[in-house]
N, C-alpha and C positions, 0 to 999 in steps of 0.2 A: 903308462909312460908319463914321466914328470916333465913339465914345461918350466923354463926359466924366464924370469923377467929381469932384464938388465936395467938398472937405474944409473944414469950417467950424466955428468956435467959437460961432456964433450959435445962439439957441434956435429951437425949432420955429415959433413965432409969426412971428419975423422972416423965416425962410426962406419961409414961406407968403406973407407980405406981398410978397415979391419974386417970387412965382409961380415958384419953383424946385421942380421935381418931387422930392419926398422920396425917390423911388426912386433918384435919382442923387446923394444927399448922404450923406456920412459925417461924423458930428459928433465934435468933440474932446470929451473925451479918448476915444481908441479904442485897442483892443488889436490886436495883429497878426492875431489870429483874426478880428476884426471886419472888418479890411481885406480879408483873404482871402475871407471870405464875401461881401462886397459886390462884389468883382471877379468872383467866380464867378457871382453873381446877374446881373450885367450881361452877362457872356459868354454865359450860358445864354439870356438874353432876345434875343440877336442872331439 
């Protein structure tokens, strides 16, 4: 099963309004370390 990581410039309220699980969202601006952490979190949850 493939997981998707959403990268968004929208704020938390807008993301929640569209019922997207915050667990799978990385918000702009982000640093490389933040991307690595989010990918690791998703892989560990598999």
